[in-house]
N, C-alpha and C positions, 0 to 999 in steps of 0.2 A: 399553588402547585401547578406545574405545567401539565397539559394533557398529553397523552401518548400520541405521537405523530401517526402511528398505525391507525388509531381510532379516528383521527381526522380524515384519513384517506378512505377508510372503509365505509360503505353505505349501510345505513341502518334499515333493517327489516323487522317487522313485527309478525310473529307467528302465533295464532291462537290454536288451542288443542295441540300444543307442541309435544306432549308425551304420547300422543296417539301414534299408530304405526306410520302414517304418512309424515307427520311432523318430525318424529324421531329419525326416520330414514333421510329426510331432507337435511336436517341439522347435522347429522353425523357425516354426511357426504360433503356438505358445502360450508361447514362452520368457519373455515378459514377465508371464505370469500366475502363475508358480511359481518357487521355487528348485529347479532341476533337478540331480540327481546322476545322471550318465549313466555306466552301466557298459558296458564293451565290452572286447574282446580288445586286448592291448597290441600295438602295431606296425601297419603298414599292412595292407590299405587301410582308410582311415577317411574316408568322405565328410564334409565339414565340416558342423557344425551349431552352434546357438547356445546350447547348454547352458552354464550357469555353471561347473559342476564336471564334468570328465571324469575318471573313475577307472578304471584298468585292472582287468579282472576276467575270469578264465577260469572259466566255469561248471563245467568238468570237474574243478576242483581245490578241495579243501577249504580249503587254505591261502590260495589266491587270493581265494575268496569271503569268508573271514574277514577278510583284510587290506582288501579293498574296503569291507566294512561298518564296519570300525574307522575307516577314513579318512572314511567318511560321518558317523560319530558325531563325529569330531574337528571336521569342518567345519560340520556342521549340527545337532548335538545328537541326542537319542534319540527324537525324534518325527517320524514320517513320515505325511503325509496319505494318500498312495497309492503303491503299488508297481505300475508297469506292467511286467509281466514278458513281454517280447517275445522274449527270446533262446531260440532253439531250433535244432535241426539239421534240415536239409531237403535232400533229394536227389531230383531228378526222374527219375533213372535207374531208380528202383524197386528198386535193389539193397539187400540187408540191410546194415546198418552198426551197429557197437557204439556209434557216436556218438549214435544216437537215445536209447539208454539212459543214456549218460554225460552228455550235455549237456541233453537235453530232460527226461528223467525224474529222474535223480539230481541234475542241476543245480538243478532246482526244489526238490527235497528239501533240498539244501544251503542254498539261499537261505532257505527258510522256517524251517529250524532256526536259522540265523544271526540271523533277524529276531526271535527270541524275546526278545532283550535290548532290543528297541526297542518303543516305543508306536506300533503301526501301525493306522491307521484303515481301511485297505482294501488288498486284494491282487487285482490284475486279471491274468488269464491270457488270452493270445490263443490260442484253440483254433481249430478248423475245422469247418465244416458237414459235412465228410467223415467225422466220427465217426458220423454217422447213415447208415442205409441209404438208397439212392435210392428215389424214388417214381415212380409213373406220372404222365404229364401230366394235370393237373386236380387232383391231390392236392398237399398241402403238408406239408413237414417241420415239426414242432414240437419244442420243447425236451424234451417228455416222451417223444418217440419213443425206442426202445431204441438202444443203441450197436451198430454193426455195421461197424467199419472194415475196408476191403478191402485195404489195403496198409500198409507200415511207418510212413509219415508220420502218417496219422490214428490208427494203432494207438498210436503214442507219445503222442499227445495224450490218448487215452482213459486210458492208464496214468498220465499226469501229472495229469489231473483227479482220479483216485483218490488219488494222492499228496497233492494239495492238500486233499482232504476229510479225510485221516488226519492231516496235519501242521499244519493251520491253527490248531488250538486255538481261541482266541477272536477270531482275525482275520477280519473279514468278507471274503468272497471273491466274485469275479465271473469266470465263464468266458465269454468272448465267442467264439461259434462263427461264424467269419467266412466269407463267400463268397469267391470268387476276386477278388483285389484288382487294380485297374488304375488308370492315370491318363492324362493327356492325351498322354503319350509312349508309351503302352501299358504297358510294364513289367509285363507278364503273360506268362509263358512260353507257355502254350497259345495265347493270342490273337496274340502276336508270331509264333509259328510258323505259325499259320493265315494271317496276313497275308503272311508271307514266301512261302509256297507259292503263293498266288494272284498276288502281285506278280511272282514269277519264272516264272509259268506252268508250274510243275512238273507232271509227269504225276500225281504223288500228289494234287494238288489236285482231281482229277476222280474220286476214289474215296473211299468212306467205309464202314467195316465195321459201322456201327451204324444205329439208327433215325433217319431224317432229322428226325423231329418231336421228338426229345429234345434237351435242352440243360442248361445249369447256370446258377445264379444268380451274378451278379457284383456288385461294389461298388466305387465310385470311392474313391480314397484320401482325397479331401476329406471324404466322408461318413463313412469309418471314423475319421478323426482327430476329427471332430466328435462321434462316438459315444464315443470314448475320453474326450474332454473332459467330456461330459455324465455319463459314468459316474463320473468323479472328483467333479464338482460335486454330484451327487445321492447321494453315498456314504452319507450319514446316513439316507436314507429307503429304501434298498434292503434287501431281505431279507438275512439273514446269509450265506446261500449262494445265489447267483443264477447261472443260465445264460441267456444271451441269444443268439439267432440274429440275425446282421446281414447283410443283403443287399437287393438290389433286388427288388421284387415281380414285375416283368416278367422272364420268362426267354425269351431269344431262342433258338429252336431252331437246330440245326446248319444246316438248309436256309435259314432266314432269314439267319443270319450269313453263310453262303456267298454267297447272292445279293447281299446288301448290300455285302459287301467287293468282289465282282466289279464291281458298279456303280460304287462309289466309286473303285476303283483303276484300272479299265480302261474305265469307261463302258459296260460290257456288261450288258444286261438279263437275259441267260441265260448261265449257266455250267454246262456239262454236268457232272453229277455222277452217278456210277453206284454202286450197292451192290456190295460185294465180300464174298464169304464170309469169315467169321472165320478158318478154318483157312488159307486162302490168304493173307490179310493177315498172319497170324502168321508164316507161312513167309517172306514177303517181308521183314518186320521183322527176323526172325532172320538172314536172309542179309545184310541191310544191316549188322547188328551185326558180322558176321564178316569183312566186307571190310576189307583192310588200310588203316589210316589213317582209317577211317570212324567218325564219332561221331554217329549219327542221333538225332533227337529221338524219333521213334516207336519204342517198344520193344514186344516181344511182349506184356508184361503189360498194356499200355495197351489192347490190342485188346478184352480182356474188359470194360473200363470204358467202351467207346465208347457203350454203350446207357444208361449211367447218367443219370438225370434228377434234378436237384436244384432244387427250388423251395421257397422258405422262407415260413413264416408268421412274420412279424416283429411281430405284435401285442403281444407281451410287451415288446419294446424300445420300441415306440411308447407303451405305457402307463407303463412304469417310467422311461424316459429322456426322454420327450416328444421322440422322435427319429423322423425319417423321411428316407430318402435324398432329396437334392435333385437329384442327377445320375442319368443313366441310360446304360447301355452303348449303346443305340440312338442317343441324341443325341450321344454322345462319339465314336462311330466316325468321323464326318467329320473331327473334330479330329485323331484318330490318323492317319488316312490323309493328311491335309494335311501333318502333320509328316514322314511317310514320303516323300511326293512332293516336298516342298520341299528336303529334304536327306537322301537315302537313306543316305549314309555315316554321318551323325550318328545317324539313327534306328537303323540296324543296330548301331552301337557302343553306344548307350544300352540296347539290348535284348540285348546279348551275342551277336550274330550275326555271322557272317563275311560280309563284303560281297564278292560275286563277280559282281555284275550288270555 
């Protein structure tokens, strides 16, 4: 049986964590540009996407990774234009977990070792800006800044970047250190929680244990997906080992975000917000954790991070990828709030929140 000429022309890419938000968004936007081999855990839940080949793969299992790669070779041959490695463990509770090591760190090692039998033109890893220490307002993080991860999630990304450096051999690699990702439906845990507190007029929405003028960089999903696409397309002109920070240049401070959400949600120009001492805030968060049946978002460890300010210098991505964000958090907030107000139940469900209003 002769092969499809279209398949001969299209480049093969492998995407791990393909049913996650980033993988799904990339596949659904660019499925007609590549032959996509989508790796993900077997069984539900799997949001639908348009990848041509969906292959079950458990990144914590040597046997599963090898079987998935064997199936990739059977279906697509031994040449891969790019590997988009999106699979990783993530837990916003801040609790230690062996899954950071098994999935994020060792899973990457398994994958890279399995890829030694392939001709791979590029390996792209989605890291986080949180691998770097925060800065003071007015300063910007660059890719050359030292690593200083403050909790287990970014710590696992630092360890994985080291694994990639050791295991890559002659595969060109890119580490994308990404800001907080959101979209028109929000789909950002900290942003959704912030919006919920103000929408429900919770008492907590009037207190903050950090500097009001500090904030963090964000990035719209559309701009991240575009950056991934350009990273693949420009793979032959990128340095052999590249790190790129991806985020919006404007950082909205906590106070700006607080005021804008109050205005958009309730039409209020002023939202009383008071500073609260960190020890008192930690005590309150600890007591909430201990309440029967309670699963609060704010944990004691987060209080120490309330002052962190993350602003990014993305000039390297601009130079190497010819990329600049086209969206902004400030311009997207009205869209997010419109979705919330038009159908609160749907918005709460989309963001994994319990609707009690």
